N, C-alpha and C positions, 0 to 999 in steps of 0.2 A: 518618600518625596510625592507629595499630594500629585495626581495624574491631569489637576487644572494646572498646572507649572507648567506641563510639558508642550510644545508647542512645534507641529508639523509643518514647517519649512517647505515650499516647493517655491521660490523666488526667482523671475528669470527677468534678468533687465534682455531686453531685444536687441541687436545690432546684426550688420551685415557681414561682416567679417570673419573668416575661417581659418583656422590653422593649417598651417604647413604637411602635409603628409611627410614621414619617414619611414623607412624601411625596415629600420631597426627594430630592437624587442624592446618591451615592456620594461620602462625604466625601473618600477621596483615589484619583486615579485613577493608575494607572501611566501616565509618561511616557517611559520607557526609549524611545532611539531605536534599542539594538541590533539589528542584523539578524536575523529568527527562521528556524528552520529550517522552519517551519509558513507560507509564504508564502501560501498559499491559502488559510488556515483565519484567522478572526475573532481579531486580538491584541487591541483596542484597550482593552479592558475591563481586561483583568490586565498586558498588557505582555508583551514576546514569549515566551515561556516557558510562557503559559497558551495551547494554541490549541485556539478555539473552531469547533468543528464544524455545519454544518447539513446536511439531507437533501437540500437541492437543490444542495448544492453536487457538482461532478464528482467522483465516485467514483475515476475515476485520479488525478485531484488530493489527494484525503484518503488515496488509498494510498498515493502520493510523500511526503507528508508524514510520513506516521506512519511508512514504513521509513526516512525521512532522519535523524529522530530515534533511531530503533531501531540504525541501523547508529554514529551516536556512541555511542550508550548500554551498546550489550551488553557490551561490555566495559570500561567508565568506571567501575570501580569506587570508584577512590579520586580521581575527579574532580570537581568542585563544578555542574557541571551539573544543573539539576534541571526536568523538565516536566510541566506535567497537559494529557493530552488529556481535553478536555470536549466531549458529545456532545450537543446539543440535539435534543428530542423529535421522533422520527420514525423512519424503518427506514434501513439501510444495508446494502449490500449485495444480493445475490440466489444465487436456486441457481446460475445461469450466472455469474455475477459476484460472489462472496465477496468480502469484505471481512476481509484477515486482518491483526489489529494484535498484534504481537508487541512486546514489553515488556520493556524493558533496566533497567539500574540507573537509582535516583531518578525511575522515572516511575510517573505515577498515571492510571488512566483511567477516567471518570466517565460515567456518563448523568445528564442534567439535567433528568430529568422530576419528578414528587413520586414518582413510584413503579418500581419497575424495568421493566413494563411500555410505559412508556412509550417508551423509547430500545429499539429491537429491531435484532443485528448478525448479518447472516446470512454467518457465516465464522468469525471467531473470536476471542478473546481470548487470547493462548499467552504464556505463561514456559516456558522450557526451558532443561535444562543444557548441557553442552558435553562433551566426550568427555575424558577424563583425569578429571574429578572430579564430574561427574553435576550433580547439581544441590545439592550441597553450599556453595557459593556464589552460590546466585542467589538476592538477596536485593534488600531495599529498593526494592521495588515494589506496585502494588495494581489491584485491579479493583472496581468497585462499582456498583450503582442502576442495573443493564440489565440485559436478555434477551439469551442469547445463543441462535440456532439453528445446531449447528455445520454450517458445510457443508466437503467438503473441499476443498486447495487443491493446484499441481501438489506442494507438499512432502505427501503423504500421510501420513506418519508421525507428524509434530506435529501436523497437523488433522485426524487421521481420529476424535478426540476432541477434547472440551473438555481440554487439558493445562494444567493450573496447576502444574509441578513446581518448586516452591521449597523453599527452605530461611530461616526465621526472617524476621520482621519484610516480610513480604508478603501482607498479609491479604487475604482476597476478603469483599466485606460486601455483602448486597441484589442477590445474582446471581441471576436465574433462569435457569439452565442446562436447555435442553432435551432433551438427549441426554445422554449416557455423558460422566461427569467423570473422569481421570485426575490423580493428583498425584506420578506416577511417572514418570520421567525416562526410559522404557523404550527410547527413542531411542538414548539415548548410553552409552557404555560407561565406566568403571562407570555404571549407573543408580541408583545414592544419591542419597538427601534425607534430609533432615535437620529436620522438623517445619515445622510451619504452624499456621495459623489460619481457619476459615470461620465468619461469623454471619450470621442474619437472610437465610439463601440457600434457595433450593432446586433441588436436585441431581436432576431428575426421572429420569435416565436411571442414578441411583446414583453408587458413585465406588469408584473403585480406589485403597488406600490405598499399595499397593504399597510400593516398599522407604522408605516416610516414615518416621523413627525413632521418632519423637513426633508425636501431632496433637491438635489440641483442636476439636472443634465445637459450635458452641453456636447454641441457638436457630433450627434449621433444619430444612428437611425433607429428608430424604435418598431419597426415593421410591423407587425399587427396591433400594435397600440399601447397606449399606457392606460393602466385600470386604476380607479380610485384615489382618495386622497385623506388626511387627516389635517397637518395645518398647511404649510409652506413648502410650495413646489415650482419650483422654477426650471425653465428651458430654455435656452437659446440656442440655435441653428441647428436646431434637430426635426429631423425626418420623420412624419406621424406623431409628433406633439399633438397633446390635447389643445385645444382652443383654449385662448385667454377667458376666465372667466371669475370675478372679483365676487360675482350675486351667489344668493342661496346657498350660502355656505361652502360655497367653492373656492378655493384657492391657489388657481394656475396664473401663474406669470409667462408668457411666453412671449420670447420673442423670434421673429422668423430669420432672422441672422444673428452671429455674436460680433461685436463690432471689432474687436480686435482682441485675436489669441494667439499661445503659441504651446503648442505640446510640450510636455517634458521628452528631453534626450532618454534612447533608450540604447541598451547594449546589445551588440547580434553578432552573428559568424557571418562573413559574406561566402560566396560560391567557391572561394579557393580557402576558405577554411579559417580565413583570417580573422580577429578579433578587433570589433570596432565599436566605437561610440555613435549612433546618428543622432543630430542635432536640428531637430524640427524648424521649415522655416515660420516668421511669424505670418498671422493671415488677420486680413480684415472683411469686414463685411462676410462670412462664409458661414455654408449649412452643411451639416453631413459632414463624413470623416473624410481624413486627410488620404485614405489608402484606397478609397473606392474607385478611381480611374486609372488605378496605377501604384507606383512607389509613393510614398510622402515627400512631399517635395524637402528640399533641406541641405544638409553638410553631412558627410563621414569624418569620423577624424578616428586615424589608426590607433589600438591601442598604446603603439611606442610614443605615442603623446600625452600620455597619463603617468602621475605618480601612482601606484597602487599604495595606498594607505592600511595601515592595521592599526590596531588600540596602540602598539608599543610602540608605536612610531610618536615622537616628539611632536610639539606643535614647529620647533625650529627646524625641524626636518622636512615638514610639510611646507613651510613659509620658503624653504629655502630653494625644493623645485617651484613653487611658483615663481620664483624670482628667476627661473632661470627658462620661463618660457613655456612649464609645462600647466598640465589640466591637473585635477585630483579626483582620484577613485577610491571614495571612500568604503573598504569591506565591512562586513557587519562587526558589531562589536559597540562598548560604549568607550568614547574618546576623553578621558577627564583634562580639559582644557585648562591651564592656567593663565593663558595670555591669548590673545584672538588669533585667529587663522586668517593673514590678511590677502585679500584678494585684489591686487595692484591693477593689471593687466588687462586690457581691452579683449571680449570674445574667451572669458574663460572660464571653462566647465569646472564646474566642482558636482561631483553627483554620486549620491552615497548609493549603497548597496544594505541591503535586509533592513532597514529602518537604523541604519548606523548613526548614532545617537552622540551629540557633543553636548558635556554636559560643565558648566562653568564650575572650576573650583576655586577662583579665588577672586568671588565678586565681580568678573571680568566679562567682558564681550567673549563672546566664541569665537565668532566671525564678524569681520570690518569688509567694506569694501569700498575703494577709491570713486573717484567722479569721473567713471569712464562708461562708455557703451559696452551692451552686449553681455555682460557677464550673464551667467546662468548656471544659478543655485538650484539643486531637486533633490529629492529624495532622502534629507538629513533632517533628523528629529534633535531637537534644541532642549534641553533641560537646565532647570534651574540648579545651583549647588548650595551648599550648607550658609553661603555668603551670600548678600544679596548684592546682584546685580542690576545696577539703575536701566543698562542695556543689556540684552543678548546677541541680537543681530541689529549691526547698524549698515544701511545702503547707504553708501555716499555719507557727503556731509551737508550742512545747512547750507552753504552758500557756496558750495562746490560750483566748475566752472560758470562763477560769478553769477549763483545763482540763476543760470538759463539753462532749461531743461536742454537736452541732447536732444531733441525730437529730428527725424530721419526717417524718410518714407519706408526703409526699413527696420526701423527699430521708431514706431508712431507712438510713442506713448511717454518715450523721455527717462533719462536715466534715474529720475528719481520716484517713479511709479513701479510697483511690481506687480508678479504674474501668479495669483494664488487662485485658484490650484491651476 
């Protein structure tokens, strides 16, 4: 499958209503008996490809698990394995023994606190290039919702700074980097990179754009500033962004505020240890991070209101859960979908972990939505299959709601507009 055919979906239809919380357990839990590459982590909640780490675990064991997954995923561009590495609140690594988290293909690294400050990594979370191509094919990986204190390891080149040298579909969200950040793979030859996305983050030491051909930074604090450019650099609602400049070879487009935005939902563990999904509220005319002055505004939904899907679940089972008023959490893997997942209820959340992939197997759409407000779809990769699909994802219908957008103060862009990224 050509990677051109792959589409990273982060569509968000904004709405005000939230689901009612219940105290029951999760609707469906993974019972996949497959061996895990992270045997030292907790995998009972979401299955063998979601590794949940805690500060009380042996750091050597965590490092071994992380390294084992990276060894498999470093060059696994066209493979089917997907992983989510989740860190419960606490501190990992130290100045003397840093924790280095290299991130390969189809790997998501997330903190599980309500705010980025709840999970601290002393070491690094790194995405790098390789000799011969730089970072031009460093795709499909992410980091979010944690704080990084950069501590150099034995490989001083890649870890002297926070290196997130990526190209396309590799977002950094809700990350607080206490040191300098580079988006350039300066250790490799050539050191090219081709596009990235940062949102809701604070890069206190500033950032090196380096060889990045294009980049988009939204609602972030760039601390000591952003250096250099190649082609198109776009900033909206960012603190310490460079001034707009279209002359003398410069390529900065800078908006003081982001007109309309909504951050991606995220999984977290609350103070009592309960699993929840937090859905941030929509913002208008905003600047800076959502967490600069306290918790991000929004709504928490208990995990009990989610159907936890695995690739072995049928579309019928997922649609049945949706019809019963549940949201859906897609655990990592490839879902061969022969008919569409149908999201019909307002304010439904469909969230993927570890680049969960919906592949059309019968020339069909993999997901459709009704003409209702507040549907929130994120973290899902959509892949064309062996039979041509005229449509892979269909949001609403052409003349739904009699062709009138669902514009509301809390849903300012209407039903027929999606949020990406």
